[in-house]
mmJSON file of the N, C-alpha and C atoms, coordinates in Angstrom:
{"data_MODEL":{"atom_site":{
"group_PDB":["ATOM","ATOM","ATOM","ATOM","ATOM","ATOM","ATOM","ATOM","ATOM","ATOM","ATOM","ATOM","ATOM","ATOM","ATOM","ATOM","ATOM","ATOM","ATOM","ATOM","ATOM","ATOM","ATOM","ATOM","ATOM","ATOM","ATOM","ATOM","ATOM","ATOM","ATOM","ATOM","ATOM","ATOM","ATOM","ATOM","ATOM","ATOM","ATOM","ATOM","ATOM","ATOM","ATOM","ATOM","ATOM","ATOM","ATOM","ATOM","ATOM","ATOM","ATOM","ATOM","ATOM","ATOM","ATOM","ATOM","ATOM","ATOM","ATOM","ATOM","ATOM","ATOM","ATOM","ATOM","ATOM","ATOM","ATOM","ATOM","ATOM","ATOM","ATOM","ATOM","ATOM","ATOM","ATOM","ATOM","ATOM","ATOM","ATOM","ATOM","ATOM","ATOM","ATOM","ATOM","ATOM","ATOM","ATOM","ATOM","ATOM","ATOM","ATOM","ATOM","ATOM","ATOM","ATOM","ATOM","ATOM","ATOM","ATOM","ATOM","ATOM","ATOM","ATOM","ATOM","ATOM","ATOM","ATOM","ATOM","ATOM","ATOM","ATOM","ATOM","ATOM","ATOM","ATOM","ATOM","ATOM","ATOM","ATOM","ATOM","ATOM","ATOM","ATOM","ATOM","ATOM","ATOM","ATOM","ATOM","ATOM","ATOM","ATOM","ATOM","ATOM","ATOM","ATOM","ATOM","ATOM","ATOM","ATOM","ATOM","ATOM","ATOM","ATOM","ATOM","ATOM","ATOM","ATOM","ATOM","ATOM","ATOM","ATOM","ATOM","ATOM","ATOM","ATOM","ATOM","ATOM","ATOM","ATOM","ATOM","ATOM","ATOM","ATOM","ATOM","ATOM","ATOM","ATOM","ATOM","ATOM","ATOM","ATOM","ATOM","ATOM","ATOM","ATOM","ATOM","ATOM","ATOM","ATOM","ATOM","ATOM","ATOM","ATOM","ATOM","ATOM","ATOM","ATOM","ATOM","ATOM","ATOM","ATOM","ATOM","ATOM","ATOM","ATOM","ATOM","ATOM","ATOM","ATOM","ATOM","ATOM","ATOM","ATOM","ATOM","ATOM","ATOM","ATOM","ATOM","ATOM","ATOM"],
"id":[1,2,3,4,5,6,7,8,9,10,11,12,13,14,15,16,17,18,19,20,21,22,23,24,25,26,27,28,29,30,31,32,33,34,35,36,37,38,39,40,41,42,43,44,45,46,47,48,49,50,51,52,53,54,55,56,57,58,59,60,61,62,63,64,65,66,67,68,69,70,71,72,73,74,75,76,77,78,79,80,81,82,83,84,85,86,87,88,89,90,91,92,93,94,95,96,97,98,99,100,101,102,103,104,105,106,107,108,109,110,111,112,113,114,115,116,117,118,119,120,121,122,123,124,125,126,127,128,129,130,131,132,133,134,135,136,137,138,139,140,141,142,143,144,145,146,147,148,149,150,151,152,153,154,155,156,157,158,159,160,161,162,163,164,165,166,167,168,169,170,171,172,173,174,175,176,177,178,179,180,181,182,183,184,185,186,187,188,189,190,191,192,193,194,195,196,197,198,199,200,201,202,203,204,205,206,207,208,209,210],
"type_symbol":["N","C","C","N","C","C","N","C","C","N","C","C","N","C","C","N","C","C","N","C","C","N","C","C","N","C","C","N","C","C","N","C","C","N","C","C","N","C","C","N","C","C","N","C","C","N","C","C","N","C","C","N","C","C","N","C","C","N","C","C","N","C","C","N","C","C","N","C","C","N","C","C","N","C","C","N","C","C","N","C","C","N","C","C","N","C","C","N","C","C","N","C","C","N","C","C","N","C","C","N","C","C","N","C","C","N","C","C","N","C","C","N","C","C","N","C","C","N","C","C","N","C","C","N","C","C","N","C","C","N","C","C","N","C","C","N","C","C","N","C","C","N","C","C","N","C","C","N","C","C","N","C","C","N","C","C","N","C","C","N","C","C","N","C","C","N","C","C","N","C","C","N","C","C","N","C","C","N","C","C","N","C","C","N","C","C","N","C","C","N","C","C","N","C","C","N","C","C","N","C","C","N","C","C","N","C","C","N","C","C"],
"label_atom_id":["N","CA","C","N","CA","C","N","CA","C","N","CA","C","N","CA","C","N","CA","C","N","CA","C","N","CA","C","N","CA","C","N","CA","C","N","CA","C","N","CA","C","N","CA","C","N","CA","C","N","CA","C","N","CA","C","N","CA","C","N","CA","C","N","CA","C","N","CA","C","N","CA","C","N","CA","C","N","CA","C","N","CA","C","N","CA","C","N","CA","C","N","CA","C","N","CA","C","N","CA","C","N","CA","C","N","CA","C","N","CA","C","N","CA","C","N","CA","C","N","CA","C","N","CA","C","N","CA","C","N","CA","C","N","CA","C","N","CA","C","N","CA","C","N","CA","C","N","CA","C","N","CA","C","N","CA","C","N","CA","C","N","CA","C","N","CA","C","N","CA","C","N","CA","C","N","CA","C","N","CA","C","N","CA","C","N","CA","C","N","CA","C","N","CA","C","N","CA","C","N","CA","C","N","CA","C","N","CA","C","N","CA","C","N","CA","C","N","CA","C","N","CA","C","N","CA","C","N","CA","C","N","CA","C","N","CA","C","N","CA","C","N","CA","C"],
"label_alt_id":[null,null,null,null,null,null,null,null,null,null,null,null,null,null,null,null,null,null,null,null,null,null,null,null,null,null,null,null,null,null,null,null,null,null,null,null,null,null,null,null,null,null,null,null,null,null,null,null,null,null,null,null,null,null,null,null,null,null,null,null,null,null,null,null,null,null,null,null,null,null,null,null,null,null,null,null,null,null,null,null,null,null,null,null,null,null,null,null,null,null,null,null,null,null,null,null,null,null,null,null,null,null,null,null,null,null,null,null,null,null,null,null,null,null,null,null,null,null,null,null,null,null,null,null,null,null,null,null,null,null,null,null,null,null,null,null,null,null,null,null,null,null,null,null,null,null,null,null,null,null,null,null,null,null,null,null,null,null,null,null,null,null,null,null,null,null,null,null,null,null,null,null,null,null,null,null,null,null,null,null,null,null,null,null,null,null,null,null,null,null,null,null,null,null,null,null,null,null,null,null,null,null,null,null,null,null,null,null,null,null],
"label_comp_id":["MET","MET","MET","THR","THR","THR","ARG","ARG","ARG","PHE","PHE","PHE","ILE","ILE","ILE","ARG","ARG","ARG","ILE","ILE","ILE","ASP","ASP","ASP","ASN","ASN","ASN","VAL","VAL","VAL","ARG","ARG","ARG","ARG","ARG","ARG","GLN","GLN","GLN","MET","MET","MET","THR","THR","THR","ALA","ALA","ALA","GLU","GLU","GLU","GLU","GLU","GLU","GLU","GLU","GLU","SER","SER","SER","ALA","ALA","ALA","LYS","LYS","LYS","ASP","ASP","ASP","ALA","ALA","ALA","ASP","ASP","ASP","GLU","GLU","GLU","ALA","ALA","ALA","GLN","GLN","GLN","MET","MET","MET","ALA","ALA","ALA","VAL","VAL","VAL","LYS","LYS","LYS","GLN","GLN","GLN","GLN","GLN","GLN","ALA","ALA","ALA","ALA","ALA","ALA","ALA","ALA","ALA","ASP","ASP","ASP","THR","THR","THR","ALA","ALA","ALA","ALA","ALA","ALA","GLN","GLN","GLN","GLN","GLN","GLN","ALA","ALA","ALA","THR","THR","THR","ASP","ASP","ASP","LYS","LYS","LYS","THR","THR","THR","ASN","ASN","ASN","GLY","GLY","GLY","ASN","ASN","ASN","GLN","GLN","GLN","LYS","LYS","LYS","LEU","LEU","LEU","LEU","LEU","LEU","ASP","ASP","ASP","LEU","LEU","LEU","GLY","GLY","GLY","LEU","LEU","LEU","THR","THR","THR","GLN","GLN","GLN","ALA","ALA","ALA","GLU","GLU","GLU","VAL","VAL","VAL","ASP","ASP","ASP","ALA","ALA","ALA","LEU","LEU","LEU","THR","THR","THR","GLY","GLY","GLY","HIS","HIS","HIS"],
"label_asym_id":["A","A","A","A","A","A","A","A","A","A","A","A","A","A","A","A","A","A","A","A","A","A","A","A","A","A","A","A","A","A","A","A","A","A","A","A","A","A","A","A","A","A","A","A","A","A","A","A","A","A","A","A","A","A","A","A","A","A","A","A","A","A","A","A","A","A","A","A","A","A","A","A","A","A","A","A","A","A","A","A","A","A","A","A","A","A","A","A","A","A","A","A","A","A","A","A","A","A","A","A","A","A","A","A","A","A","A","A","A","A","A","A","A","A","A","A","A","A","A","A","A","A","A","A","A","A","A","A","A","A","A","A","A","A","A","A","A","A","A","A","A","A","A","A","A","A","A","A","A","A","A","A","A","A","A","A","A","A","A","A","A","A","A","A","A","A","A","A","A","A","A","A","A","A","A","A","A","A","A","A","A","A","A","A","A","A","A","A","A","A","A","A","A","A","A","A","A","A","A","A","A","A","A","A","A","A","A","A","A","A"],
"label_entity_id":["1","1","1","1","1","1","1","1","1","1","1","1","1","1","1","1","1","1","1","1","1","1","1","1","1","1","1","1","1","1","1","1","1","1","1","1","1","1","1","1","1","1","1","1","1","1","1","1","1","1","1","1","1","1","1","1","1","1","1","1","1","1","1","1","1","1","1","1","1","1","1","1","1","1","1","1","1","1","1","1","1","1","1","1","1","1","1","1","1","1","1","1","1","1","1","1","1","1","1","1","1","1","1","1","1","1","1","1","1","1","1","1","1","1","1","1","1","1","1","1","1","1","1","1","1","1","1","1","1","1","1","1","1","1","1","1","1","1","1","1","1","1","1","1","1","1","1","1","1","1","1","1","1","1","1","1","1","1","1","1","1","1","1","1","1","1","1","1","1","1","1","1","1","1","1","1","1","1","1","1","1","1","1","1","1","1","1","1","1","1","1","1","1","1","1","1","1","1","1","1","1","1","1","1","1","1","1","1","1","1"],
"label_seq_id":[1,1,1,2,2,2,3,3,3,4,4,4,5,5,5,6,6,6,7,7,7,8,8,8,9,9,9,10,10,10,11,11,11,12,12,12,13,13,13,14,14,14,15,15,15,16,16,16,17,17,17,18,18,18,19,19,19,20,20,20,21,21,21,22,22,22,23,23,23,24,24,24,25,25,25,26,26,26,27,27,27,28,28,28,29,29,29,30,30,30,31,31,31,32,32,32,33,33,33,34,34,34,35,35,35,36,36,36,37,37,37,38,38,38,39,39,39,40,40,40,41,41,41,42,42,42,43,43,43,44,44,44,45,45,45,46,46,46,47,47,47,48,48,48,49,49,49,50,50,50,51,51,51,52,52,52,53,53,53,54,54,54,55,55,55,56,56,56,57,57,57,58,58,58,59,59,59,60,60,60,61,61,61,62,62,62,63,63,63,64,64,64,65,65,65,66,66,66,67,67,67,68,68,68,69,69,69,70,70,70],
"pdbx_PDB_ins_code":[null,null,null,null,null,null,null,null,null,null,null,null,null,null,null,null,null,null,null,null,null,null,null,null,null,null,null,null,null,null,null,null,null,null,null,null,null,null,null,null,null,null,null,null,null,null,null,null,null,null,null,null,null,null,null,null,null,null,null,null,null,null,null,null,null,null,null,null,null,null,null,null,null,null,null,null,null,null,null,null,null,null,null,null,null,null,null,null,null,null,null,null,null,null,null,null,null,null,null,null,null,null,null,null,null,null,null,null,null,null,null,null,null,null,null,null,null,null,null,null,null,null,null,null,null,null,null,null,null,null,null,null,null,null,null,null,null,null,null,null,null,null,null,null,null,null,null,null,null,null,null,null,null,null,null,null,null,null,null,null,null,null,null,null,null,null,null,null,null,null,null,null,null,null,null,null,null,null,null,null,null,null,null,null,null,null,null,null,null,null,null,null,null,null,null,null,null,null,null,null,null,null,null,null,null,null,null,null,null,null],
"Cartn_x":[-7.031,-8.342,-9.504,-10.226,-11.544,-12.597,-12.699,-13.53,-14.859,-15.765,-17.135,-17.58,-18.539,-19.266,-20.69,-21.558,-22.969,-23.448,-24.211,-24.841,-26.072,-26.834,-28.612,-28.874,-28.427,-28.597,-28.333,-27.563,-26.761,-25.604,-25.077,-23.728,-22.939,-21.645,-21.088,-19.522,-18.428,-17.195,-16.661,-15.69,-15.118,-14.374,-14.166,-13.37,-11.702,-10.893,-9.488,-9.253,-9.891,-9.975,-10.722,-11.693,-12.328,-11.657,-11.06,-10.041,-8.954,-8.33,-7.388,-7.72,-8.787,-9.445,-9.674,-10.114,-10.443,-9.167,-8.105,-6.788,-6.303,-6.431,-5.783,-6.5,-7.769,-8.689,-8.396,-8.147,-7.755,-6.493,-5.334,-4.19,-4.152,-5.138,-5.127,-5.561,-6.788,-7.197,-6.447,-5.636,-4.809,-3.76,-3.054,-2.186,-3.16,-4.005,-4.982,-5.042,-5.228,-5.724,-4.223,-3.134,-1.776,-1.388,-1.654,-1.317,-2.248,-3.481,-4.309,-3.72,-3.512,-2.877,-1.672,-0.656,0.641,0.231,-0.667,-1.144,-1.531,-2.443,-3.045,-1.956,-0.81,0.226,1.015,1.247,2.19,1.364,0.174,-0.601,-0.539,-0.677,-0.423,0.883,1.757,3.416,3.437,3.23,3.221,2.473,1.343,0.678,1.436,1.976,2.687,4.139,4.509,5.81,5.683,4.654,4.179,3.982,3.065,2.779,4.115,4.817,6.228,6.98,7.236,8.177,7.466,6.008,5.605,5.69,5.702,6.218,7.273,8.423,9.947,10.029,9.222,9.454,9.001,8.342,8.242,6.647,5.822,4.286,4.053,2.862,2.209,1.401,0.817,-0.176,-1.505,-1.755,-2.976,-2.906,-1.541,-1.438,-1.715,-0.782,-0.819,-2.287,-3.113,-4.518,-5.1,-5.06,-5.704,-5.52,-3.997,-3.787,-3.889,-3.809,-4.268,-5.585,-6.796,-7.937,-8.316,-7.113,-7.411,-7.197],
"Cartn_y":[43.974,44.538,43.767,43.937,42.936,42.955,41.604,41.505,40.813,41.057,40.887,40.101,38.934,38.37,38.284,38.282,38.038,36.853,36.089,34.946,34.811,34.684,34.449,35.863,36.879,38.095,38.714,37.527,37.851,38.162,39.368,39.848,39.475,38.647,38.175,38.568,38.348,38.729,37.325,37.446,36.117,35.373,34.315,33.584,33.55,32.965,33.602,32.385,31.125,30.178,30.763,31.733,32.092,33.429,34.064,35.242,34.852,33.523,33.109,32.714,32.048,31.242,32.541,33.558,34.719,35.536,35.471,35.943,35.166,33.899,32.97,33.291,33.458,33.572,35.031,35.847,37.285,37.145,36.449,36.168,35.712,34.56,33.663,34.607,35.289,36.292,37.255,37.684,38.821,38.172,37.076,36.073,36.102,35.68,35.185,36.556,37.688,38.868,39.34,39.155,39.516,38.732,37.422,36.738,36.8,37.329,37.674,38.974,39.921,41.395,41.131,40.046,39.633,39.149,38.185,37.405,38.542,39.197,40.367,41.274,41.794,42.554,41.802,40.656,39.56,39.495,39.317,39.186,40.376,41.469,42.972,42.916,42.612,42.813,41.745,40.406,39.406,40.017,40.656,40.971,42.127,43.144,44.3,43.826,42.728,42.245,41.451,40.769,39.901,40.857,41.875,42.407,43.376,44.007,44.432,43.661,42.176,41.379,41.014,40.976,41.07,42.121,43.467,44.549,44.613,43.799,43.858,43.289,41.781,41.263,41.662,43.181,43.56,43.851,43.391,43.358,44.804,45.322,46.535,46.22,47.388,47.32,46.61,47.099,46.381,44.917,44.341,43.215,42.35,42.792,42.346,42.128,43.272,43.452,42.209,42.006,40.997,39.733,39.228,38.238,37.858,38.848,38.928,38.846,39.29,39.559,40.774,41.964,43.086,44.13],
"Cartn_z":[-8.814,-8.731,-9.26,-8.115,-8.068,-9.144,-9.823,-11.182,-10.907,-11.538,-11.276,-12.551,-12.362,-13.495,-13.062,-14.123,-13.796,-14.61,-13.584,-14.089,-13.822,-14.63,-14.443,-13.946,-14.176,-13.928,-12.366,-11.935,-10.774,-10.722,-10.013,-10.123,-8.843,-9.174,-7.951,-8.478,-7.226,-7.359,-8.225,-8.868,-9.59,-8.408,-8.644,-8.066,-8.403,-7.769,-8.355,-9.675,-9.554,-10.68,-11.908,-11.815,-12.748,-13.31,-12.393,-12.845,-13.881,-13.261,-14.192,-15.166,-15.325,-16.67,-17.777,-17.023,-17.954,-18.458,-17.615,-17.88,-19.372,-18.925,-20.034,-21.375,-21.008,-22.629,-23.058,-22.384,-22.979,-23.537,-22.835,-23.597,-24.962,-25.043,-25.977,-27.281,-26.772,-27.822,-28.248,-27.593,-27.932,-28.897,-28.602,-29.66,-30.879,-30.937,-32.186,-33.021,-32.446,-33.123,-33.689,-32.73,-33.434,-34.833,-34.447,-35.789,-36.984,-36.6,-37.743,-38.362,-37.792,-37.956,-39.143,-38.196,-39.257,-40.43,-40.513,-41.801,-42.5,-42.32,-43.331,-43.762,-42.884,-43.419,-44.348,-43.952,-44.888,-46.298,-46.299,-47.564,-48.571,-47.634,-48.684,-49.079,-48.235,-48.925,-49.876,-49.762,-51.009,-52.177,-51.943,-53.353,-54.095,-53.053,-53.567,-54.274,-53.67,-54.159,-55.363,-55.417,-56.721,-57.826,-57.523,-58.703,-59.113,-58.263,-58.82,-59.598,-59.088,-59.918,-61.246,-61.687,-62.781,-63.711,-63.007,-63.554,-64.351,-63.383,-63.457,-64.544,-64.784,-66.032,-67.378,-67.411,-68.533,-68.811,-68.121,-68.136,-68.095,-68.355,-67.854,-67.043,-66.183,-65.143,-65.692,-66.921,-67.047,-67.374,-68.15,-67.919,-66.739,-65.958,-64.576,-63.658,-64.148,-63.505,-64.031,-65.696,-65.869,-65.642,-65.25,-64.687,-63.409,-62.414,-61.152,-60.987,-61.795,-61.631,-60.651,-60.611,-59.735,-60.855],
"occupancy":[1.0,1.0,1.0,1.0,1.0,1.0,1.0,1.0,1.0,1.0,1.0,1.0,1.0,1.0,1.0,1.0,1.0,1.0,1.0,1.0,1.0,1.0,1.0,1.0,1.0,1.0,1.0,1.0,1.0,1.0,1.0,1.0,1.0,1.0,1.0,1.0,1.0,1.0,1.0,1.0,1.0,1.0,1.0,1.0,1.0,1.0,1.0,1.0,1.0,1.0,1.0,1.0,1.0,1.0,1.0,1.0,1.0,1.0,1.0,1.0,1.0,1.0,1.0,1.0,1.0,1.0,1.0,1.0,1.0,1.0,1.0,1.0,1.0,1.0,1.0,1.0,1.0,1.0,1.0,1.0,1.0,1.0,1.0,1.0,1.0,1.0,1.0,1.0,1.0,1.0,1.0,1.0,1.0,1.0,1.0,1.0,1.0,1.0,1.0,1.0,1.0,1.0,1.0,1.0,1.0,1.0,1.0,1.0,1.0,1.0,1.0,1.0,1.0,1.0,1.0,1.0,1.0,1.0,1.0,1.0,1.0,1.0,1.0,1.0,1.0,1.0,1.0,1.0,1.0,1.0,1.0,1.0,1.0,1.0,1.0,1.0,1.0,1.0,1.0,1.0,1.0,1.0,1.0,1.0,1.0,1.0,1.0,1.0,1.0,1.0,1.0,1.0,1.0,1.0,1.0,1.0,1.0,1.0,1.0,1.0,1.0,1.0,1.0,1.0,1.0,1.0,1.0,1.0,1.0,1.0,1.0,1.0,1.0,1.0,1.0,1.0,1.0,1.0,1.0,1.0,1.0,1.0,1.0,1.0,1.0,1.0,1.0,1.0,1.0,1.0,1.0,1.0,1.0,1.0,1.0,1.0,1.0,1.0,1.0,1.0,1.0,1.0,1.0,1.0,1.0,1.0,1.0,1.0,1.0,1.0],
"B_iso_or_equiv":[0.0,0.0,0.0,0.0,0.0,0.0,0.0,0.0,0.0,0.0,0.0,0.0,0.0,0.0,0.0,0.0,0.0,0.0,0.0,0.0,0.0,0.0,0.0,0.0,0.0,0.0,0.0,0.0,0.0,0.0,0.0,0.0,0.0,0.0,0.0,0.0,0.0,0.0,0.0,0.0,0.0,0.0,0.0,0.0,0.0,0.0,0.0,0.0,0.0,0.0,0.0,0.0,0.0,0.0,0.0,0.0,0.0,0.0,0.0,0.0,0.0,0.0,0.0,0.0,0.0,0.0,0.0,0.0,0.0,0.0,0.0,0.0,0.0,0.0,0.0,0.0,0.0,0.0,0.0,0.0,0.0,0.0,0.0,0.0,0.0,0.0,0.0,0.0,0.0,0.0,0.0,0.0,0.0,0.0,0.0,0.0,0.0,0.0,0.0,0.0,0.0,0.0,0.0,0.0,0.0,0.0,0.0,0.0,0.0,0.0,0.0,0.0,0.0,0.0,0.0,0.0,0.0,0.0,0.0,0.0,0.0,0.0,0.0,0.0,0.0,0.0,0.0,0.0,0.0,0.0,0.0,0.0,0.0,0.0,0.0,0.0,0.0,0.0,0.0,0.0,0.0,0.0,0.0,0.0,0.0,0.0,0.0,0.0,0.0,0.0,0.0,0.0,0.0,0.0,0.0,0.0,0.0,0.0,0.0,0.0,0.0,0.0,0.0,0.0,0.0,0.0,0.0,0.0,0.0,0.0,0.0,0.0,0.0,0.0,0.0,0.0,0.0,0.0,0.0,0.0,0.0,0.0,0.0,0.0,0.0,0.0,0.0,0.0,0.0,0.0,0.0,0.0,0.0,0.0,0.0,0.0,0.0,0.0,0.0,0.0,0.0,0.0,0.0,0.0,0.0,0.0,0.0,0.0,0.0,0.0],
"pdbx_formal_charge":[null,null,null,null,null,null,null,null,null,null,null,null,null,null,null,null,null,null,null,null,null,null,null,null,null,null,null,null,null,null,null,null,null,null,null,null,null,null,null,null,null,null,null,null,null,null,null,null,null,null,null,null,null,null,null,null,null,null,null,null,null,null,null,null,null,null,null,null,null,null,null,null,null,null,null,null,null,null,null,null,null,null,null,null,null,null,null,null,null,null,null,null,null,null,null,null,null,null,null,null,null,null,null,null,null,null,null,null,null,null,null,null,null,null,null,null,null,null,null,null,null,null,null,null,null,null,null,null,null,null,null,null,null,null,null,null,null,null,null,null,null,null,null,null,null,null,null,null,null,null,null,null,null,null,null,null,null,null,null,null,null,null,null,null,null,null,null,null,null,null,null,null,null,null,null,null,null,null,null,null,null,null,null,null,null,null,null,null,null,null,null,null,null,null,null,null,null,null,null,null,null,null,null,null,null,null,null,null,null,null],
"auth_seq_id":[1,1,1,2,2,2,3,3,3,4,4,4,5,5,5,6,6,6,7,7,7,8,8,8,9,9,9,10,10,10,11,11,11,12,12,12,13,13,13,14,14,14,15,15,15,16,16,16,17,17,17,18,18,18,19,19,19,20,20,20,21,21,21,22,22,22,23,23,23,24,24,24,25,25,25,26,26,26,27,27,27,28,28,28,29,29,29,30,30,30,31,31,31,32,32,32,33,33,33,34,34,34,35,35,35,36,36,36,37,37,37,38,38,38,39,39,39,40,40,40,41,41,41,42,42,42,43,43,43,44,44,44,45,45,45,46,46,46,47,47,47,48,48,48,49,49,49,50,50,50,51,51,51,52,52,52,53,53,53,54,54,54,55,55,55,56,56,56,57,57,57,58,58,58,59,59,59,60,60,60,61,61,61,62,62,62,63,63,63,64,64,64,65,65,65,66,66,66,67,67,67,68,68,68,69,69,69,70,70,70],
"auth_comp_id":["MET","MET","MET","THR","THR","THR","ARG","ARG","ARG","PHE","PHE","PHE","ILE","ILE","ILE","ARG","ARG","ARG","ILE","ILE","ILE","ASP","ASP","ASP","ASN","ASN","ASN","VAL","VAL","VAL","ARG","ARG","ARG","ARG","ARG","ARG","GLN","GLN","GLN","MET","MET","MET","THR","THR","THR","ALA","ALA","ALA","GLU","GLU","GLU","GLU","GLU","GLU","GLU","GLU","GLU","SER","SER","SER","ALA","ALA","ALA","LYS","LYS","LYS","ASP","ASP","ASP","ALA","ALA","ALA","ASP","ASP","ASP","GLU","GLU","GLU","ALA","ALA","ALA","GLN","GLN","GLN","MET","MET","MET","ALA","ALA","ALA","VAL","VAL","VAL","LYS","LYS","LYS","GLN","GLN","GLN","GLN","GLN","GLN","ALA","ALA","ALA","ALA","ALA","ALA","ALA","ALA","ALA","ASP","ASP","ASP","THR","THR","THR","ALA","ALA","ALA","ALA","ALA","ALA","GLN","GLN","GLN","GLN","GLN","GLN","ALA","ALA","ALA","THR","THR","THR","ASP","ASP","ASP","LYS","LYS","LYS","THR","THR","THR","ASN","ASN","ASN","GLY","GLY","GLY","ASN","ASN","ASN","GLN","GLN","GLN","LYS","LYS","LYS","LEU","LEU","LEU","LEU","LEU","LEU","ASP","ASP","ASP","LEU","LEU","LEU","GLY","GLY","GLY","LEU","LEU","LEU","THR","THR","THR","GLN","GLN","GLN","ALA","ALA","ALA","GLU","GLU","GLU","VAL","VAL","VAL","ASP","ASP","ASP","ALA","ALA","ALA","LEU","LEU","LEU","THR","THR","THR","GLY","GLY","GLY","HIS","HIS","HIS"],
"auth_asym_id":["A","A","A","A","A","A","A","A","A","A","A","A","A","A","A","A","A","A","A","A","A","A","A","A","A","A","A","A","A","A","A","A","A","A","A","A","A","A","A","A","A","A","A","A","A","A","A","A","A","A","A","A","A","A","A","A","A","A","A","A","A","A","A","A","A","A","A","A","A","A","A","A","A","A","A","A","A","A","A","A","A","A","A","A","A","A","A","A","A","A","A","A","A","A","A","A","A","A","A","A","A","A","A","A","A","A","A","A","A","A","A","A","A","A","A","A","A","A","A","A","A","A","A","A","A","A","A","A","A","A","A","A","A","A","A","A","A","A","A","A","A","A","A","A","A","A","A","A","A","A","A","A","A","A","A","A","A","A","A","A","A","A","A","A","A","A","A","A","A","A","A","A","A","A","A","A","A","A","A","A","A","A","A","A","A","A","A","A","A","A","A","A","A","A","A","A","A","A","A","A","A","A","A","A","A","A","A","A","A","A"],
"auth_atom_id":["N","CA","C","N","CA","C","N","CA","C","N","CA","C","N","CA","C","N","CA","C","N","CA","C","N","CA","C","N","CA","C","N","CA","C","N","CA","C","N","CA","C","N","CA","C","N","CA","C","N","CA","C","N","CA","C","N","CA","C","N","CA","C","N","CA","C","N","CA","C","N","CA","C","N","CA","C","N","CA","C","N","CA","C","N","CA","C","N","CA","C","N","CA","C","N","CA","C","N","CA","C","N","CA","C","N","CA","C","N","CA","C","N","CA","C","N","CA","C","N","CA","C","N","CA","C","N","CA","C","N","CA","C","N","CA","C","N","CA","C","N","CA","C","N","CA","C","N","CA","C","N","CA","C","N","CA","C","N","CA","C","N","CA","C","N","CA","C","N","CA","C","N","CA","C","N","CA","C","N","CA","C","N","CA","C","N","CA","C","N","CA","C","N","CA","C","N","CA","C","N","CA","C","N","CA","C","N","CA","C","N","CA","C","N","CA","C","N","CA","C","N","CA","C","N","CA","C","N","CA","C","N","CA","C","N","CA","C","N","CA","C","N","CA","C"],
"pdbx_PDB_model_num":[1,1,1,1,1,1,1,1,1,1,1,1,1,1,1,1,1,1,1,1,1,1,1,1,1,1,1,1,1,1,1,1,1,1,1,1,1,1,1,1,1,1,1,1,1,1,1,1,1,1,1,1,1,1,1,1,1,1,1,1,1,1,1,1,1,1,1,1,1,1,1,1,1,1,1,1,1,1,1,1,1,1,1,1,1,1,1,1,1,1,1,1,1,1,1,1,1,1,1,1,1,1,1,1,1,1,1,1,1,1,1,1,1,1,1,1,1,1,1,1,1,1,1,1,1,1,1,1,1,1,1,1,1,1,1,1,1,1,1,1,1,1,1,1,1,1,1,1,1,1,1,1,1,1,1,1,1,1,1,1,1,1,1,1,1,1,1,1,1,1,1,1,1,1,1,1,1,1,1,1,1,1,1,1,1,1,1,1,1,1,1,1,1,1,1,1,1,1,1,1,1,1,1,1,1,1,1,1,1,1]
}}}
């Protein structure tokens, strides 16, 4: 599929090198976005697991909230 670029308000077709660079940038962005989503999911899991472990030790939810600041 032909891709275009606009530079100084002039629209022109991308060169093969520009398309390759754009594809590489988009792939790298997708990897970064997936890593950020994985990190956020892991943090949520860790928070839930940590909370449950404190409850398993016999603390009340109010005590856990006081300790964790939540």
